[in-house]
Steps between C-alpha positions, in 0.01 A plus 500: 500500500399845614769767505311706759698418811851486372704817434649527154856386506735726318725379217798581714375285782423217269851509364644486853276204586619313191863593566476374859331185378766440242771544759345221704271672752187314608157654444462551872835680525417723207165581649653601837788695346291706262185511714291353223228247567624146439210441261619789289853378503375161388294645213791710368744211522250272326451749218873543470556131475223471248598789271851611603719194460704538191767250592457126545746349746 
């Protein structure tokens, strides 16, 4: 995947994406609200789910 097109997403924005996702927002809603491409939201959420889950429900 080339990183040419996509703007770098700041750590702060990533955190907001993850926070919104955790509070139940859909990817589309997060994308609209933060004006981030849906594909970027999806990538960040996927990484979060892959690495960031410390609790098992």
